[in-house]
PLY file of the C-alpha trace (Angstrom):
ply
format ascii 1.0
element vertex 272
property float x
property float y
property float z
element edge 271
property int vertex1
property int vertex2
end_header
-7.17 -8.67 12.51
-4.63 -11.42 13.02
-1.70 -12.08 10.70
-0.85 -15.55 9.46
2.80 -16.65 9.51
4.85 -18.78 7.19
8.52 -19.71 6.73
10.51 -18.29 3.85
13.23 -20.09 1.89
15.75 -19.42 4.66
13.42 -20.82 7.33
13.15 -17.39 8.93
9.86 -16.26 10.41
8.15 -13.56 8.37
4.79 -11.89 8.77
2.16 -12.41 6.09
-0.74 -10.08 5.47
-4.23 -11.38 6.00
-6.02 -11.98 2.70
-9.36 -10.94 4.18
-8.00 -7.39 4.31
-8.42 -7.18 0.54
-12.07 -8.14 0.90
-12.49 -5.42 3.51
-11.00 -2.77 1.28
-12.37 -3.52 -2.18
-15.56 -5.45 -1.55
-14.82 -8.02 -4.27
-14.57 -11.78 -4.06
-11.22 -13.35 -3.23
-9.78 -15.19 -6.24
-6.88 -17.54 -6.86
-4.22 -16.92 -9.45
-5.78 -19.68 -11.56
-9.18 -17.97 -11.42
-7.58 -14.66 -12.42
-5.96 -16.35 -15.44
-9.32 -17.79 -16.53
-10.99 -14.38 -16.81
-11.79 -13.70 -20.47
-10.34 -10.41 -21.71
-12.67 -8.49 -24.06
-11.63 -7.89 -27.65
-9.90 -4.54 -28.27
-11.26 -1.72 -30.37
-9.36 0.80 -32.47
-8.80 3.11 -29.48
-9.21 0.80 -26.48
-6.95 -2.11 -25.47
-7.96 -4.04 -22.35
-5.13 -5.72 -20.45
-5.53 -9.26 -19.09
-5.51 -9.16 -15.29
-2.97 -11.98 -15.17
-0.69 -10.01 -17.52
-0.51 -7.17 -15.01
0.39 -9.60 -12.22
3.09 -11.24 -14.36
4.63 -7.91 -15.37
4.88 -6.70 -11.77
6.34 -9.98 -10.49
8.94 -10.06 -13.26
9.95 -6.47 -12.57
10.27 -7.09 -8.82
12.52 -10.06 -9.49
14.73 -7.92 -11.72
15.33 -5.57 -8.78
16.08 -8.42 -6.34
12.71 -8.22 -4.64
10.38 -11.13 -4.00
6.68 -11.53 -3.35
6.19 -13.28 0.01
2.41 -13.12 0.02
-0.38 -11.99 -2.27
-4.15 -11.58 -2.26
-6.33 -11.08 -5.33
-9.99 -10.25 -5.78
-12.47 -9.92 -8.64
-15.66 -7.88 -8.87
-18.38 -7.19 -11.41
-18.25 -10.71 -12.87
-14.49 -10.56 -13.30
-14.35 -7.27 -15.17
-12.62 -5.55 -12.25
-9.44 -6.80 -10.58
-7.73 -5.86 -7.31
-4.47 -7.16 -5.92
-2.08 -6.77 -3.01
1.46 -8.15 -3.02
3.65 -8.12 0.06
7.25 -7.57 -1.04
10.62 -8.25 0.59
14.20 -7.64 -0.46
16.00 -10.88 -1.31
18.74 -10.27 1.26
16.88 -8.33 3.95
14.12 -8.97 6.47
11.96 -6.27 8.03
10.73 -7.13 11.52
7.67 -4.97 12.07
6.66 -3.51 8.71
6.91 -4.38 5.05
6.12 -3.03 1.62
2.94 -3.72 -0.30
2.22 -3.23 -4.00
-1.41 -2.57 -4.81
-2.83 -3.31 -8.26
-6.05 -2.41 -10.01
-7.33 -3.16 -13.51
-10.68 -3.04 -15.30
-12.22 -4.53 -18.43
-15.31 -2.29 -18.32
-13.56 1.09 -18.74
-14.29 1.96 -15.11
-10.72 3.11 -14.40
-7.12 3.11 -15.57
-4.51 0.53 -14.70
-3.11 1.48 -11.31
-0.06 0.34 -9.38
0.82 1.88 -6.02
3.32 1.21 -3.24
2.63 1.36 0.47
3.56 0.14 3.93
2.03 -2.74 5.88
2.40 -2.63 9.66
2.60 -6.32 10.58
1.35 -6.20 14.15
-1.99 -4.53 13.29
-2.20 -5.28 9.56
-2.65 -1.58 8.79
-1.92 -0.29 5.31
-0.71 3.17 4.34
0.05 4.44 0.84
2.14 7.58 0.61
1.41 7.93 -3.14
5.07 8.77 -3.74
5.19 6.00 -6.32
2.20 5.36 -8.53
1.56 4.09 -12.03
-1.51 5.21 -13.93
-2.11 4.04 -17.49
-5.13 4.35 -19.74
-6.18 1.37 -21.83
-5.18 2.90 -25.14
-3.80 0.97 -28.10
-0.13 1.01 -26.99
-0.73 -0.08 -23.41
0.69 -3.59 -23.84
3.91 -2.15 -25.31
4.26 0.54 -22.63
3.32 -1.51 -19.58
6.69 -3.28 -18.96
8.57 0.03 -18.99
6.06 1.81 -16.75
6.05 -1.00 -14.19
9.84 -1.24 -14.34
10.30 2.47 -13.62
7.98 2.29 -10.61
9.70 -0.82 -9.26
13.08 0.84 -9.67
11.84 3.80 -7.65
10.69 1.43 -4.92
14.15 -0.13 -4.74
15.78 3.32 -4.54
13.46 4.62 -1.84
13.40 1.52 0.35
16.08 2.91 2.65
14.38 6.32 2.69
11.25 4.76 4.14
13.34 2.92 6.72
14.81 6.24 7.82
11.34 7.73 8.07
9.93 4.92 10.21
12.97 4.94 12.50
12.47 8.68 13.01
8.84 8.06 13.91
9.85 5.44 16.46
12.51 7.57 18.17
10.54 10.83 18.38
8.60 10.87 21.66
5.29 12.72 22.04
3.48 14.13 25.04
-0.29 13.76 25.22
-0.57 17.47 24.53
1.54 17.19 21.37
-0.47 14.18 20.20
-3.73 16.07 20.76
-2.37 19.00 18.77
-1.41 16.73 15.88
-4.85 15.10 15.90
-6.52 18.51 15.67
-4.15 19.59 12.90
-4.85 16.35 11.03
-8.56 17.09 11.10
-8.15 20.74 10.15
-5.79 19.80 7.30
-8.13 17.20 5.84
-5.88 14.29 6.76
-8.60 12.52 8.73
-12.39 12.94 8.78
-13.99 13.81 12.07
-15.75 10.43 12.14
-12.51 8.53 12.86
-11.09 10.91 15.48
-12.63 9.05 18.46
-10.93 5.84 17.28
-7.62 7.65 16.73
-7.78 9.13 20.23
-8.64 5.74 21.75
-5.80 4.02 19.89
-3.37 6.69 21.07
-4.42 6.47 24.70
-4.87 2.68 24.90
-3.43 0.94 21.82
-5.12 -2.29 20.74
-1.71 -3.85 20.25
0.80 -3.97 23.14
3.73 -3.28 20.81
2.53 0.31 20.42
1.96 0.73 24.17
5.66 0.48 24.97
6.31 4.18 24.31
4.45 7.29 23.28
5.99 8.24 19.96
5.08 9.33 16.45
5.00 5.72 15.22
2.29 4.95 17.79
0.22 7.96 16.68
0.78 7.18 13.00
-0.62 3.69 13.49
-3.54 5.08 15.49
-4.44 7.09 12.40
-3.99 4.21 9.96
-6.15 2.03 12.19
-8.92 4.59 11.83
-8.38 4.99 8.08
-8.96 1.30 7.32
-11.79 0.50 4.96
-11.12 2.10 1.57
-7.89 1.02 -0.10
-8.18 3.49 -2.96
-8.77 6.53 -0.71
-5.65 5.74 1.34
-2.97 7.33 -0.91
-4.28 10.88 -0.55
-4.97 10.45 3.15
-1.65 8.90 4.07
0.42 11.19 1.87
-0.97 14.08 3.91
-0.46 12.10 7.12
3.18 11.46 6.27
3.70 15.16 5.58
2.27 16.02 8.99
4.36 13.43 10.83
7.52 14.20 8.85
7.22 17.82 9.93
6.84 16.77 13.56
10.02 14.67 13.55
12.03 17.25 11.60
12.55 15.33 8.37
13.26 17.33 5.27
10.33 17.70 2.91
9.70 14.49 1.02
10.34 14.34 -2.67
7.42 15.28 -4.87
5.18 12.31 -5.51
6.14 10.53 -8.70
3.18 9.51 -10.82
4.08 7.62 -13.97
1.41 8.05 -16.57
1.10 7.57 -20.30
-1.82 7.80 -22.70
0 1
1 2
2 3
3 4
4 5
5 6
6 7
7 8
8 9
9 10
10 11
11 12
12 13
13 14
14 15
15 16
16 17
17 18
18 19
19 20
20 21
21 22
22 23
23 24
24 25
25 26
26 27
27 28
28 29
29 30
30 31
31 32
32 33
33 34
34 35
35 36
36 37
37 38
38 39
39 40
40 41
41 42
42 43
43 44
44 45
45 46
46 47
47 48
48 49
49 50
50 51
51 52
52 53
53 54
54 55
55 56
56 57
57 58
58 59
59 60
60 61
61 62
62 63
63 64
64 65
65 66
66 67
67 68
68 69
69 70
70 71
71 72
72 73
73 74
74 75
75 76
76 77
77 78
78 79
79 80
80 81
81 82
82 83
83 84
84 85
85 86
86 87
87 88
88 89
89 90
90 91
91 92
92 93
93 94
94 95
95 96
96 97
97 98
98 99
99 100
100 101
101 102
102 103
103 104
104 105
105 106
106 107
107 108
108 109
109 110
110 111
111 112
112 113
113 114
114 115
115 116
116 117
117 118
118 119
119 120
120 121
121 122
122 123
123 124
124 125
125 126
126 127
127 128
128 129
129 130
130 131
131 132
132 133
133 134
134 135
135 136
136 137
137 138
138 139
139 140
140 141
141 142
142 143
143 144
144 145
145 146
146 147
147 148
148 149
149 150
150 151
151 152
152 153
153 154
154 155
155 156
156 157
157 158
158 159
159 160
160 161
161 162
162 163
163 164
164 165
165 166
166 167
167 168
168 169
169 170
170 171
171 172
172 173
173 174
174 175
175 176
176 177
177 178
178 179
179 180
180 181
181 182
182 183
183 184
184 185
185 186
186 187
187 188
188 189
189 190
190 191
191 192
192 193
193 194
194 195
195 196
196 197
197 198
198 199
199 200
200 201
201 202
202 203
203 204
204 205
205 206
206 207
207 208
208 209
209 210
210 211
211 212
212 213
213 214
214 215
215 216
216 217
217 218
218 219
219 220
220 221
221 222
222 223
223 224
224 225
225 226
226 227
227 228
228 229
229 230
230 231
231 232
232 233
233 234
234 235
235 236
236 237
237 238
238 239
239 240
240 241
241 242
242 243
243 244
244 245
245 246
246 247
247 248
248 249
249 250
250 251
251 252
252 253
253 254
254 255
255 256
256 257
257 258
258 259
259 260
260 261
261 262
262 263
263 264
264 265
265 266
266 267
267 268
268 269
269 270
270 271
């Protein structure tokens, strides 16, 4: 899947995620911001308070701006006649440019009581458009009667955690890139990933193929943990909402291989 490119305010080249990826993951229909704003929010009840989809977008964008982060690309989708909303926002620091990966905020909301409000943070590998969500930062919020009052604080806490951990993720990816693997070590990690429930057996042939002959020449330059990590995320494409559990386990496996200290316990922000 090819990335589009655009110029940012400083006329620097930055990678932009492909909007069709959202279609692939959630199965909804791509929607513009204007179409999202036009969705009618149902009336609340005594115990249930639906949140306008556009309100969730606005809250996240305002919080990112507070922490000197900016949205450089976004993709939105609607399903079930607009009752269900999905979103991806590619995020950059105001004074920093990542060359081969970036951060993505995923959003989910529903007006039919299908699920809670969800906000997660993940990585987007530019060259192959792969997503991975470590689930270290996640917001879950039920649509109870105080949700509109609580939402700004919940989103703000998650965004603050993203700002704090940005450098931690950079350290992790750099460790993946500098840790070389033999074919034997890669095979061992693939077997351990299957045995540990990181990856289903159905994707192992694709993971093995991507390790041996990467689809993208950037990963063919050296045999390292970053190459194997992206082989796994290539195989795990297809279900955005199953990715956090899968890639959290994948990160744990790869972190152990490169000798990183155990990652901090995943922080899930939730309120009733």
